[in-house]
N, CA, C, O and the ligand as a Tripos MOL2 file, in Angstrom:
@<TRIPOS>MOLECULE
protein
  301   299    76     0     0
PROTEIN
NO_CHARGES

@<TRIPOS>ATOM
      1 N          -5.9370   65.6670  -16.2090 N.3       1 MET1
      2 CA         -4.9730   64.9160  -15.3850 C.3       1 MET1
      3 C          -4.4110   65.8060  -14.2780 C.2       1 MET1
      4 O          -4.3450   65.4170  -13.1110 O.2       1 MET1
      5 N          -4.0080   67.0130  -14.6820 N.am      2 SER2
      6 CA         -3.4180   67.9120  -13.6940 C.3       2 SER2
      7 C          -4.4620   68.3260  -12.6650 C.2       2 SER2
      8 O          -4.1430   68.6420  -11.5190 O.2       2 SER2
      9 N          -5.7390   68.3150  -13.1120 N.am      3 GLN3
     10 CA         -6.8110   68.6890  -12.1810 C.3       3 GLN3
     11 C          -6.9350   67.6470  -11.0760 C.2       3 GLN3
     12 O          -7.1870   67.9750   -9.9170 O.2       3 GLN3
     13 N          -6.7510   66.3630  -11.4660 N.am      4 ILE4
     14 CA         -6.8170   65.2720  -10.4800 C.3       4 ILE4
     15 C          -5.6640   65.4040   -9.4840 C.2       4 ILE4
     16 O          -5.8300   65.2110   -8.2800 O.2       4 ILE4
     17 N          -4.4970   65.7370  -10.0230 N.am      5 ILE5
     18 CA         -3.3330   65.9110   -9.1460 C.3       5 ILE5
     19 C          -3.5780   67.0800   -8.1990 C.2       5 ILE5
     20 O          -3.2520   67.0080   -7.0140 O.2       5 ILE5
     21 N          -4.1530   68.1540   -8.7280 N.am      6 ASP6
     22 CA         -4.4700   69.3210   -7.9040 C.3       6 ASP6
     23 C          -5.4390   68.9340   -6.7920 C.2       6 ASP6
     24 O          -5.2920   69.3590   -5.6460 O.2       6 ASP6
     25 N          -6.4360   68.1180   -7.1500 N.am      7 GLN7
     26 CA         -7.4240   67.6760   -6.1560 C.3       7 GLN7
     27 C          -6.7690   66.8070   -5.0910 C.2       7 GLN7
     28 O          -7.0600   66.9170   -3.9000 O.2       7 GLN7
     29 N          -5.8680   65.9290   -5.5630 N.am      8 ALA8
     30 CA         -5.1650   65.0500   -4.6270 C.3       8 ALA8
     31 C          -4.3150   65.8850   -3.6690 C.2       8 ALA8
     32 O          -4.2720   65.6300   -2.4650 O.2       8 ALA8
     33 N          -3.6460   66.8820   -4.2310 N.am      9 GLU9
     34 CA         -2.8190   67.7660   -3.4160 C.3       9 GLU9
     35 C          -3.6750   68.5300   -2.4110 C.2       9 GLU9
     36 O          -3.2840   68.7410   -1.2630 O.2       9 GLU9
     37 N          -4.8620   68.9410   -2.8800 N.am     10 GLU10
     38 CA         -5.7760   69.6700   -2.0000 C.3      10 GLU10
     39 C          -6.2410   68.7700   -0.8490 C.2      10 GLU10
     40 O          -6.3150   69.1990    0.3020 O.2      10 GLU10
     41 N          -6.5520   67.5100   -1.1890 N.am     11 LEU11
     42 CA         -6.9720   66.5500   -0.1610 C.3      11 LEU11
     43 C          -5.8500   66.3050    0.8430 C.2      11 LEU11
     44 O          -6.0850   66.1880    2.0460 O.2      11 LEU11
     45 N          -4.6310   66.2280    0.3240 N.am     12 ARG12
     46 CA         -3.4640   66.0020    1.1940 C.3      12 ARG12
     47 C          -3.3160   67.1640    2.1800 C.2      12 ARG12
     48 O          -3.0850   66.9580    3.3710 O.2      12 ARG12
     49 N          -3.4530   68.3820    1.6620 N.am     13 LYS13
     50 CA         -3.3420   69.5670    2.5150 C.3      13 LYS13
     51 C          -4.4480   69.5870    3.5680 C.2      13 LYS13
     52 O          -4.2310   69.9440    4.7260 O.2      13 LYS13
     53 N          -5.6430   69.1890    3.1220 N.am     14 GLN14
     54 CA         -6.7740   69.1590    4.0650 C.3      14 GLN14
     55 C          -6.5340   68.1330    5.1620 C.2      14 GLN14
     56 O          -6.8100   68.3720    6.3380 O.2      14 GLN14
     57 N          -6.0060   66.9700    4.7410 N.am     15 ALA15
     58 CA         -5.7280   65.9120    5.7150 C.3      15 ALA15
     59 C          -4.6910   66.3800    6.7230 C.2      15 ALA15
     60 O          -4.8200   66.1360    7.9230 O.2      15 ALA15
     61 N          -3.6540   67.0590    6.2190 N.am     16 ILE16
     62 CA         -2.5980   67.5620    7.1060 C.3      16 ILE16
     63 C          -3.1840   68.5890    8.0700 C.2      16 ILE16
     64 O          -2.8930   68.5600    9.2650 O.2      16 ILE16
     65 N          -4.0080   69.4930    7.5500 N.am     17 ALA17
     66 CA         -4.6140   70.5310    8.3840 C.3      17 ALA17
     67 C          -5.4910   69.9100    9.4640 C.2      17 ALA17
     68 O          -5.4870   70.3420   10.6170 O.2      17 ALA17
     69 N          -6.2420   68.8880    9.0660 N.am     18 LEU18
     70 CA         -7.1150   68.2240   10.0400 C.3      18 LEU18
     71 C          -6.2910   67.5330   11.1260 C.2      18 LEU18
     72 O          -6.6120   67.6130   12.3120 O.2      18 LEU18
     73 N          -5.2240   66.8530   10.7010 N.am     19 LEU19
     74 CA         -4.3800   66.1430   11.6670 C.3      19 LEU19
     75 C          -3.6710   67.1250   12.5960 C.2      19 LEU19
     76 O          -3.5270   66.8660   13.7910 O.2      19 LEU19
     77 N          -3.2280   68.2590   12.0350 N.am     20 LEU20
     78 CA         -2.5630   69.2660   12.8670 C.3      20 LEU20
     79 C          -3.5330   69.8320   13.8970 C.2      20 LEU20
     80 O          -3.1690   70.0470   15.0530 O.2      20 LEU20
     81 N          -4.7800   70.0740   13.4630 N.am     21 ALA21
     82 CA         -5.7970   70.5880   14.3810 C.3      21 ALA21
     83 C          -6.0680   69.5620   15.4700 C.2      21 ALA21
     84 O          -6.2400   69.9070   16.6390 O.2      21 ALA21
     85 N          -6.1030   68.2870   15.0670 N.am     22 GLU22
     86 CA         -6.3400   67.2160   16.0280 C.3      22 GLU22
     87 C          -5.1830   67.1360   17.0170 C.2      22 GLU22
     88 O          -5.3830   66.9380   18.2160 O.2      22 GLU22
     89 N          -3.9670   67.2930   16.4930 N.am     23 ARG23
     90 CA         -2.7900   67.2260   17.3540 C.3      23 ARG23
     91 C          -2.7950   68.3750   18.3620 C.2      23 ARG23
     92 O          -2.4690   68.1880   19.5340 O.2      23 ARG23
     93 N          -3.1760   69.5810   17.8830 N.am     24 GLN24
     94 CA         -3.2500   70.7290   18.7880 C.3      24 GLN24
     95 C          -4.2500   70.4620   19.9000 C.2      24 GLN24
     96 O          -4.0150   70.7670   21.0700 O.2      24 GLN24
     97 N          -5.3840   69.8770   19.4920 N.am     25 SER25
     98 CA         -6.4220   69.5590   20.4760 C.3      25 SER25
     99 C          -5.9050   68.5300   21.4740 C.2      25 SER25
    100 O          -6.1480   68.6400   22.6760 O.2      25 SER25
    101 N          -5.1820   67.5210   20.9590 N.am     26 ILE26
    102 CA         -4.6270   66.4890   21.8430 C.3      26 ILE26
    103 C          -3.5840   67.1170   22.7730 C.2      26 ILE26
    104 O          -3.5560   66.8230   23.9680 O.2      26 ILE26
    105 N          -2.7250   67.9870   22.2160 N.am     27 ASP27
    106 CA         -1.7050   68.6460   23.0300 C.3      27 ASP27
    107 C          -2.3350   69.4680   24.1500 C.2      27 ASP27
    108 O          -1.8520   69.4730   25.2830 O.2      27 ASP27
    109 N          -3.4330   70.1670   23.8120 N.am     28 ARG28
    110 CA         -4.1240   70.9670   24.8260 C.3      28 ARG28
    111 C          -4.6670   70.0620   25.9210 C.2      28 ARG28
    112 O          -4.5510   70.3630   27.1100 O.2      28 ARG28
    113 N          -5.2600   68.9490   25.5020 N.am     29 THR29
    114 CA         -5.8200   68.0130   26.4840 C.3      29 THR29
    115 C          -4.7070   67.4420   27.3600 C.2      29 THR29
    116 O          -4.8610   67.3160   28.5740 O.2      29 THR29
    117 N          -3.5840   67.0990   26.7270 N.am     30 LEU30
    118 CA         -2.4500   66.5590   27.4780 C.3      30 LEU30
    119 C          -1.9440   67.5920   28.4740 C.2      30 LEU30
    120 O          -1.6210   67.2540   29.6120 O.2      30 LEU30
    121 N          -1.8740   68.8620   28.0470 N.am     31 ALA31
    122 CA         -1.4130   69.9280   28.9280 C.3      31 ALA31
    123 C          -2.3610   70.0720   30.1140 C.2      31 ALA31
    124 O          -1.9290   70.2890   31.2460 O.2      31 ALA31
    125 N          -3.6530   69.9480   29.8400 N.am     32 LEU32
    126 CA         -4.6510   70.0430   30.9160 C.3      32 LEU32
    127 C          -4.4570   68.9170   31.9290 C.2      32 LEU32
    128 O          -4.7130   69.0810   33.1220 O.2      32 LEU32
    129 N          -4.0010   67.7750   31.4270 N.am     33 LEU33
    130 CA         -3.7980   66.6220   32.3010 C.3      33 LEU33
    131 C          -2.4540   66.6890   33.0270 C.2      33 LEU33
    132 O          -2.1200   65.8150   33.8270 O.2      33 LEU33
    133 N          -1.6920   67.7440   32.7320 N.am     34 GLY34
    134 CA         -0.4220   67.9180   33.4300 C.3      34 GLY34
    135 C           0.7530   67.3130   32.7010 C.2      34 GLY34
    136 O           1.8570   67.2220   33.2380 O.2      34 GLY34
    137 N           0.5030   66.8950   31.4560 N.am     35 TYR35
    138 CA          1.5940   66.3180   30.6740 C.3      35 TYR35
    139 C           2.3920   67.4470   30.0580 C.2      35 TYR35
    140 O           1.8200   68.3060   29.3880 O.2      35 TYR35
    141 N           3.7030   67.4690   30.2680 N.am     36 ASP36
    142 CA          4.5100   68.5980   29.8000 C.3      36 ASP36
    143 C           5.2470   68.3100   28.5000 C.2      36 ASP36
    144 O           6.1200   69.0790   28.0980 O.2      36 ASP36
    145 N           4.9040   67.2090   27.8410 N.am     37 GLY37
    146 CA          5.5460   66.9080   26.5670 C.3      37 GLY37
    147 C           6.7890   66.0610   26.7100 C.2      37 GLY37
    148 O           7.3450   65.5910   25.7170 O.2      37 GLY37
    149 N           7.2280   65.8650   27.9420 N.am     38 VAL38
    150 CA          8.4030   65.0400   28.1700 C.3      38 VAL38
    151 C           7.9500   63.5910   28.2870 C.2      38 VAL38
    152 O           6.8670   63.3050   28.7990 O.2      38 VAL38
    153 N           8.7670   62.7080   27.8210 N.am     39 SER39
    154 CA          8.4450   61.2900   27.8820 C.3      39 SER39
    155 C           8.1710   60.8800   29.3300 C.2      39 SER39
    156 O           8.9370   61.2350   30.2250 O.2      39 SER39
    157 N           7.0920   60.1400   29.5670 N.am     40 PRO40
    158 CA          6.7730   59.7400   30.9340 C.3      40 PRO40
    159 C           7.7780   58.7460   31.5030 C.2      40 PRO40
    160 O           7.8350   58.5340   32.7150 O.2      40 PRO40
    161 N           8.5630   58.1430   30.6300 N.am     41 ALA41
    162 CA          9.5710   57.1900   31.0950 C.3      41 ALA41
    163 C          10.6630   57.9400   31.8510 C.2      41 ALA41
    164 O          11.0880   59.0190   31.4360 O.2      41 ALA41
    165 N          11.1060   57.3700   32.9440 N.am     42 ALA42
    166 CA         12.1350   58.0020   33.7560 C.3      42 ALA42
    167 C          13.4180   58.1350   32.9390 C.2      42 ALA42
    168 O          13.7880   57.2160   32.2080 O.2      42 ALA42
    169 N          14.0940   59.2760   33.0610 N.am     43 PRO43
    170 CA         15.3420   59.4320   32.3090 C.3      43 PRO43
    171 C          16.3700   58.4070   32.7630 C.2      43 PRO43
    172 O          16.4600   58.0680   33.9430 O.2      43 PRO43
    173 N          17.1300   57.9310   31.8140 N.am     44 VAL44
    174 CA         18.1220   56.9070   32.1340 C.3      44 VAL44
    175 C          19.2010   57.5340   33.0120 C.2      44 VAL44
    176 O          19.9290   58.4350   32.5950 O.2      44 VAL44
    177 N          19.2770   57.0340   34.2210 N.am     45 LYS45
    178 CA         20.2380   57.5640   35.1760 C.3      45 LYS45
    179 C          21.5380   56.7840   35.0430 C.2      45 LYS45
    180 O          21.5500   55.5680   35.2360 O.2      45 LYS45
    181 N          22.6070   57.4490   34.7240 N.am     46 PRO46
    182 CA         23.8600   56.7040   34.6130 C.3      46 PRO46
    183 C          24.2740   56.1770   35.9710 C.2      46 PRO46
    184 O          24.3430   56.9170   36.9520 O.2      46 PRO46
    185 N          24.5450   54.8900   36.0070 N.am     47 LYS47
    186 CA         24.9280   54.2780   37.2740 C.3      47 LYS47
    187 C          26.4020   54.5550   37.5360 C.2      47 LYS47
    188 O          27.2850   53.8970   36.9850 O.2      47 LYS47
    189 N          26.6410   55.5250   38.3750 N.am     48 THR48
    190 CA         28.0180   55.8310   38.7270 C.3      48 THR48
    191 C          28.2040   55.6540   40.2230 C.2      48 THR48
    192 O          27.2510   55.7280   40.9990 O.2      48 THR48
    193 N          29.4280   55.4220   40.6070 N.am     49 CYS49
    194 CA         29.7500   55.2030   42.0070 C.3      49 CYS49
    195 C          29.5000   56.4780   42.8070 C.2      49 CYS49
    196 O          29.9600   57.5540   42.4260 O.2      49 CYS49
    197 N          28.7710   56.3560   43.9170 N.am     50 ALA50
    198 CA         28.4690   57.5150   44.7460 C.3      50 ALA50
    199 C          29.7100   57.9920   45.4920 C.2      50 ALA50
    200 O          29.7640   59.1360   45.9450 O.2      50 ALA50
    201 N          30.7030   57.1210   45.6200 N.am     51 VAL51
    202 CA         31.9100   57.4740   46.3800 C.3      51 VAL51
    203 C          32.9250   58.1820   45.4920 C.2      51 VAL51
    204 O          33.4050   59.2630   45.8330 O.2      51 VAL51
    205 N          33.2530   57.5720   44.3460 N.am     52 CYS52
    206 CA         34.2820   58.1630   43.4930 C.3      52 CYS52
    207 C          33.7580   58.5780   42.1270 C.2      52 CYS52
    208 O          34.4940   59.1940   41.3560 O.2      52 CYS52
    209 N          32.4980   58.2550   41.8020 N.am     53 GLY53
    210 CA         31.9090   58.6940   40.5460 C.3      53 GLY53
    211 C          32.2680   57.8140   39.3630 C.2      53 GLY53
    212 O          31.9450   58.1650   38.2280 O.2      53 GLY53
    213 N          32.9080   56.7160   39.5810 N.am     54 SER54
    214 CA         33.2880   55.8290   38.4870 C.3      54 SER54
    215 C          32.0800   55.0510   37.9780 C.2      54 SER54
    216 O          31.2840   54.5550   38.7750 O.2      54 SER54
    217 N          31.9340   54.9380   36.6460 N.am     55 PRO55
    218 CA         30.8150   54.1630   36.1140 C.3      55 PRO55
    219 C          31.0800   52.6600   36.1670 C.2      55 PRO55
    220 O          30.1980   51.8680   35.8340 O.2      55 PRO55
    221 N          32.2490   52.2670   36.5690 N.am     56 GLU56
    222 CA         32.6420   50.8600   36.5730 C.3      56 GLU56
    223 C          31.9850   50.0870   37.7110 C.2      56 GLU56
    224 O          31.7850   48.8770   37.6010 O.2      56 GLU56
    225 N          31.6500   50.7690   38.7960 N.am     57 HIS57
    226 CA         31.0950   50.0710   39.9640 C.3      57 HIS57
    227 C          30.2110   51.0320   40.7450 C.2      57 HIS57
    228 O          30.0990   52.2030   40.3810 O.2      57 HIS57
    229 N          29.5960   50.5620   41.7920 N.am     58 ASN58
    230 CA         28.7920   51.4430   42.6410 C.3      58 ASN58
    231 C          29.4250   51.5410   44.0250 C.2      58 ASN58
    232 O          30.4730   50.9540   44.2920 O.2      58 ASN58
    233 N          28.7590   52.3000   44.9000 N.am     59 ALA59
    234 CA         29.3320   52.5790   46.2160 C.3      59 ALA59
    235 C          29.5600   51.3030   47.0180 C.2      59 ALA59
    236 O          30.4160   51.2610   47.9010 O.2      59 ALA59
    237 N          28.7850   50.2590   46.7020 N.am     60 ARG60
    238 CA         28.9130   48.9940   47.4220 C.3      60 ARG60
    239 C          30.3240   48.4220   47.2600 C.2      60 ARG60
    240 O          30.8450   47.7390   48.1410 O.2      60 ARG60
    241 N          30.9240   48.7250   46.1050 N.am     61 PHE61
    242 CA         32.2760   48.2520   45.8050 C.3      61 PHE61
    243 C          33.2440   48.6910   46.8980 C.2      61 PHE61
    244 O          34.0650   47.9000   47.3620 O.2      61 PHE61
    245 N          33.1440   49.9490   47.3040 N.am     62 HIS62
    246 CA         34.0580   50.4850   48.3200 C.3      62 HIS62
    247 C          33.7790   49.8580   49.6760 C.2      62 HIS62
    248 O          34.6950   49.5170   50.4250 O.2      62 HIS62
    249 N          32.4850   49.7130   49.9740 N.am     63 LYS63
    250 CA         32.0870   49.1030   51.2460 C.3      63 LYS63
    251 C          32.6800   47.7050   51.3640 C.2      63 LYS63
    252 O          33.2680   47.3280   52.3780 O.2      63 LYS63
    253 N          32.4990   46.9450   50.2690 N.am     64 LYS64
    254 CA         32.9960   45.5710   50.2310 C.3      64 LYS64
    255 C          34.5080   45.5610   50.3910 C.2      64 LYS64
    256 O          35.0690   44.7510   51.1300 O.2      64 LYS64
    257 N          35.1570   46.4830   49.6770 N.am     65 LYS65
    258 CA         36.6100   46.5490   49.7000 C.3      65 LYS65
    259 C          37.1120   46.8350   51.1120 C.2      65 LYS65
    260 O          38.0920   46.2550   51.5800 O.2      65 LYS65
    261 N          36.3900   47.7690   51.7850 N.am     66 ARG66
    262 CA         36.7900   48.1660   53.1350 C.3      66 ARG66
    263 C          36.6600   46.9840   54.0860 C.2      66 ARG66
    264 O          37.5170   46.7500   54.9390 O.2      66 ARG66
    265 N          35.5460   46.2310   53.9150 N.am     67 ILE67
    266 CA         35.3120   45.0650   54.7700 C.3      67 ILE67
    267 C          36.4230   44.0360   54.5460 C.2      67 ILE67
    268 O          36.9720   43.4760   55.4950 O.2      67 ILE67
    269 N          36.7420   43.8010   53.2650 N.am     68 GLU68
    270 CA         37.7790   42.8350   52.9380 C.3      68 GLU68
    271 C          39.1320   43.2810   53.5130 C.2      68 GLU68
    272 O          39.8850   42.4820   54.0680 O.2      68 GLU68
    273 N          39.4110   44.5750   53.3640 N.am     69 ALA69
    274 CA         40.6660   45.1080   53.8330 C.3      69 ALA69
    275 C          40.7900   44.9750   55.3470 C.2      69 ALA69
    276 O          41.8490   44.6110   55.8600 O.2      69 ALA69
    277 N          39.7000   45.2730   56.0610 N.am     70 SER70
    278 CA         39.7210   45.2040   57.5190 C.3      70 SER70
    279 C          39.8280   43.7620   57.9810 C.2      70 SER70
    280 O          40.3830   43.4760   59.0420 O.2      70 SER70
    281 N          39.2800   42.8380   57.1550 N.am     71 ALA71
    282 CA         39.3360   41.4160   57.5070 C.3      71 ALA71
    283 C          40.7520   40.8910   57.3400 C.2      71 ALA71
    284 O          41.2100   40.0340   58.0950 O.2      71 ALA71
    285 N          41.4450   41.4330   56.3170 N.am     72 ILE72
    286 CA         42.8080   40.9460   56.0380 C.3      72 ILE72
    287 C          43.7980   41.5350   57.0500 C.2      72 ILE72
    288 O          44.6140   40.8250   57.6380 O.2      72 ILE72
    289 N          43.6940   42.8950   57.2370 N.am     73 SER73
    290 CA         44.6560   43.5420   58.1280 C.3      73 SER73
    291 C          44.3330   43.1960   59.5850 C.2      73 SER73
    292 O          43.1730   43.2800   59.9890 O.2      73 SER73
    293 N          45.3200   42.8170   60.3660 N.am     74 PRO74
    294 CA         45.0640   42.4840   61.7790 C.3      74 PRO74
    295 C          44.7580   43.7380   62.5940 C.2      74 PRO74
    296 O          45.5870   44.6440   62.6780 O.2      74 PRO74
    297 N          43.5770   43.7880   63.1890 N.am     75 ALA75
    298 CA         43.1400   44.9630   63.9360 C.3      75 ALA75
    299 C          43.3810   44.7730   65.4150 C.2      75 ALA75
    300 O          43.0740   45.6630   66.2090 O.2      75 ALA75
    301 ZN         33.9790   54.0790   43.4200 Zn       76 ZN76
@<TRIPOS>BOND
     1     1     2 1
     2     2     3 1
     3     3     4 2
     4     3     5 am
     5     5     6 1
     6     6     7 1
     7     7     8 2
     8     7     9 am
     9     9    10 1
    10    10    11 1
    11    11    12 2
    12    11    13 am
    13    13    14 1
    14    14    15 1
    15    15    16 2
    16    15    17 am
    17    17    18 1
    18    18    19 1
    19    19    20 2
    20    19    21 am
    21    21    22 1
    22    22    23 1
    23    23    24 2
    24    23    25 am
    25    25    26 1
    26    26    27 1
    27    27    28 2
    28    27    29 am
    29    29    30 1
    30    30    31 1
    31    31    32 2
    32    31    33 am
    33    33    34 1
    34    34    35 1
    35    35    36 2
    36    35    37 am
    37    37    38 1
    38    38    39 1
    39    39    40 2
    40    39    41 am
    41    41    42 1
    42    42    43 1
    43    43    44 2
    44    43    45 am
    45    45    46 1
    46    46    47 1
    47    47    48 2
    48    47    49 am
    49    49    50 1
    50    50    51 1
    51    51    52 2
    52    51    53 am
    53    53    54 1
    54    54    55 1
    55    55    56 2
    56    55    57 am
    57    57    58 1
    58    58    59 1
    59    59    60 2
    60    59    61 am
    61    61    62 1
    62    62    63 1
    63    63    64 2
    64    63    65 am
    65    65    66 1
    66    66    67 1
    67    67    68 2
    68    67    69 am
    69    69    70 1
    70    70    71 1
    71    71    72 2
    72    71    73 am
    73    73    74 1
    74    74    75 1
    75    75    76 2
    76    75    77 am
    77    77    78 1
    78    78    79 1
    79    79    80 2
    80    79    81 am
    81    81    82 1
    82    82    83 1
    83    83    84 2
    84    83    85 am
    85    85    86 1
    86    86    87 1
    87    87    88 2
    88    87    89 am
    89    89    90 1
    90    90    91 1
    91    91    92 2
    92    91    93 am
    93    93    94 1
    94    94    95 1
    95    95    96 2
    96    95    97 am
    97    97    98 1
    98    98    99 1
    99    99   100 2
   100    99   101 am
   101   101   102 1
   102   102   103 1
   103   103   104 2
   104   103   105 am
   105   105   106 1
   106   106   107 1
   107   107   108 2
   108   107   109 am
   109   109   110 1
   110   110   111 1
   111   111   112 2
   112   111   113 am
   113   113   114 1
   114   114   115 1
   115   115   116 2
   116   115   117 am
   117   117   118 1
   118   118   119 1
   119   119   120 2
   120   119   121 am
   121   121   122 1
   122   122   123 1
   123   123   124 2
   124   123   125 am
   125   125   126 1
   126   126   127 1
   127   127   128 2
   128   127   129 am
   129   129   130 1
   130   130   131 1
   131   131   132 2
   132   131   133 am
   133   133   134 1
   134   134   135 1
   135   135   136 2
   136   135   137 am
   137   137   138 1
   138   138   139 1
   139   139   140 2
   140   139   141 am
   141   141   142 1
   142   142   143 1
   143   143   144 2
   144   143   145 am
   145   145   146 1
   146   146   147 1
   147   147   148 2
   148   147   149 am
   149   149   150 1
   150   150   151 1
   151   151   152 2
   152   151   153 am
   153   153   154 1
   154   154   155 1
   155   155   156 2
   156   155   157 am
   157   157   158 1
   158   158   159 1
   159   159   160 2
   160   159   161 am
   161   161   162 1
   162   162   163 1
   163   163   164 2
   164   163   165 am
   165   165   166 1
   166   166   167 1
   167   167   168 2
   168   167   169 am
   169   169   170 1
   170   170   171 1
   171   171   172 2
   172   171   173 am
   173   173   174 1
   174   174   175 1
   175   175   176 2
   176   175   177 am
   177   177   178 1
   178   178   179 1
   179   179   180 2
   180   179   181 am
   181   181   182 1
   182   182   183 1
   183   183   184 2
   184   183   185 am
   185   185   186 1
   186   186   187 1
   187   187   188 2
   188   187   189 am
   189   189   190 1
   190   190   191 1
   191   191   192 2
   192   191   193 am
   193   193   194 1
   194   194   195 1
   195   195   196 2
   196   195   197 am
   197   197   198 1
   198   198   199 1
   199   199   200 2
   200   199   201 am
   201   201   202 1
   202   202   203 1
   203   203   204 2
   204   203   205 am
   205   205   206 1
   206   206   207 1
   207   207   208 2
   208   207   209 am
   209   209   210 1
   210   210   211 1
   211   211   212 2
   212   211   213 am
   213   213   214 1
   214   214   215 1
   215   215   216 2
   216   215   217 am
   217   217   218 1
   218   218   219 1
   219   219   220 2
   220   219   221 am
   221   221   222 1
   222   222   223 1
   223   223   224 2
   224   223   225 am
   225   225   226 1
   226   226   227 1
   227   227   228 2
   228   227   229 am
   229   229   230 1
   230   230   231 1
   231   231   232 2
   232   231   233 am
   233   233   234 1
   234   234   235 1
   235   235   236 2
   236   235   237 am
   237   237   238 1
   238   238   239 1
   239   239   240 2
   240   239   241 am
   241   241   242 1
   242   242   243 1
   243   243   244 2
   244   243   245 am
   245   245   246 1
   246   246   247 1
   247   247   248 2
   248   247   249 am
   249   249   250 1
   250   250   251 1
   251   251   252 2
   252   251   253 am
   253   253   254 1
   254   254   255 1
   255   255   256 2
   256   255   257 am
   257   257   258 1
   258   258   259 1
   259   259   260 2
   260   259   261 am
   261   261   262 1
   262   262   263 1
   263   263   264 2
   264   263   265 am
   265   265   266 1
   266   266   267 1
   267   267   268 2
   268   267   269 am
   269   269   270 1
   270   270   271 1
   271   271   272 2
   272   271   273 am
   273   273   274 1
   274   274   275 1
   275   275   276 2
   276   275   277 am
   277   277   278 1
   278   278   279 1
   279   279   280 2
   280   279   281 am
   281   281   282 1
   282   282   283 1
   283   283   284 2
   284   283   285 am
   285   285   286 1
   286   286   287 1
   287   287   288 2
   288   287   289 am
   289   289   290 1
   290   290   291 1
   291   291   292 2
   292   291   293 am
   293   293   294 1
   294   294   295 1
   295   295   296 2
   296   295   297 am
   297   297   298 1
   298   298   299 1
   299   299   300 2
@<TRIPOS>SUBSTRUCTURE
     1 MET1         2 RESIDUE 1 A MET
     2 SER2         6 RESIDUE 1 A SER
     3 GLN3        10 RESIDUE 1 A GLN
     4 ILE4        14 RESIDUE 1 A ILE
     5 ILE5        18 RESIDUE 1 A ILE
     6 ASP6        22 RESIDUE 1 A ASP
     7 GLN7        26 RESIDUE 1 A GLN
     8 ALA8        30 RESIDUE 1 A ALA
     9 GLU9        34 RESIDUE 1 A GLU
    10 GLU10       38 RESIDUE 1 A GLU
    11 LEU11       42 RESIDUE 1 A LEU
    12 ARG12       46 RESIDUE 1 A ARG
    13 LYS13       50 RESIDUE 1 A LYS
    14 GLN14       54 RESIDUE 1 A GLN
    15 ALA15       58 RESIDUE 1 A ALA
    16 ILE16       62 RESIDUE 1 A ILE
    17 ALA17       66 RESIDUE 1 A ALA
    18 LEU18       70 RESIDUE 1 A LEU
    19 LEU19       74 RESIDUE 1 A LEU
    20 LEU20       78 RESIDUE 1 A LEU
    21 ALA21       82 RESIDUE 1 A ALA
    22 GLU22       86 RESIDUE 1 A GLU
    23 ARG23       90 RESIDUE 1 A ARG
    24 GLN24       94 RESIDUE 1 A GLN
    25 SER25       98 RESIDUE 1 A SER
    26 ILE26      102 RESIDUE 1 A ILE
    27 ASP27      106 RESIDUE 1 A ASP
    28 ARG28      110 RESIDUE 1 A ARG
    29 THR29      114 RESIDUE 1 A THR
    30 LEU30      118 RESIDUE 1 A LEU
    31 ALA31      122 RESIDUE 1 A ALA
    32 LEU32      126 RESIDUE 1 A LEU
    33 LEU33      130 RESIDUE 1 A LEU
    34 GLY34      134 RESIDUE 1 A GLY
    35 TYR35      138 RESIDUE 1 A TYR
    36 ASP36      142 RESIDUE 1 A ASP
    37 GLY37      146 RESIDUE 1 A GLY
    38 VAL38      150 RESIDUE 1 A VAL
    39 SER39      154 RESIDUE 1 A SER
    40 PRO40      158 RESIDUE 1 A PRO
    41 ALA41      162 RESIDUE 1 A ALA
    42 ALA42      166 RESIDUE 1 A ALA
    43 PRO43      170 RESIDUE 1 A PRO
    44 VAL44      174 RESIDUE 1 A VAL
    45 LYS45      178 RESIDUE 1 A LYS
    46 PRO46      182 RESIDUE 1 A PRO
    47 LYS47      186 RESIDUE 1 A LYS
    48 THR48      190 RESIDUE 1 A THR
    49 CYS49      194 RESIDUE 1 A CYS
    50 ALA50      198 RESIDUE 1 A ALA
    51 VAL51      202 RESIDUE 1 A VAL
    52 CYS52      206 RESIDUE 1 A CYS
    53 GLY53      210 RESIDUE 1 A GLY
    54 SER54      214 RESIDUE 1 A SER
    55 PRO55      218 RESIDUE 1 A PRO
    56 GLU56      222 RESIDUE 1 A GLU
    57 HIS57      226 RESIDUE 1 A HIS
    58 ASN58      230 RESIDUE 1 A ASN
    59 ALA59      234 RESIDUE 1 A ALA
    60 ARG60      238 RESIDUE 1 A ARG
    61 PHE61      242 RESIDUE 1 A PHE
    62 HIS62      246 RESIDUE 1 A HIS
    63 LYS63      250 RESIDUE 1 A LYS
    64 LYS64      254 RESIDUE 1 A LYS
    65 LYS65      258 RESIDUE 1 A LYS
    66 ARG66      262 RESIDUE 1 A ARG
    67 ILE67      266 RESIDUE 1 A ILE
    68 GLU68      270 RESIDUE 1 A GLU
    69 ALA69      274 RESIDUE 1 A ALA
    70 SER70      278 RESIDUE 1 A SER
    71 ALA71      282 RESIDUE 1 A ALA
    72 ILE72      286 RESIDUE 1 A ILE
    73 SER73      290 RESIDUE 1 A SER
    74 PRO74      294 RESIDUE 1 A PRO
    75 ALA75      298 RESIDUE 1 A ALA
    76 ZN76       301 GROUP 0 **** ****
């Protein structure tokens, strides 16, 4: 019984070794293709206001506000 478990453990180790070798090969190929291991998806850019840095709105908010303000105040 223990011999079967030993064999199973040996097979598991072999499978892991094979997969690791395959992964190394894949990593090398990816590196050759210029892949640096970073996710190809663009990093999530926090949308913050370019004028004041607030995450509540964007720079358009200020533009709009200025237009509204100039429309209200008699020039
Ligand atoms: Zn702002």
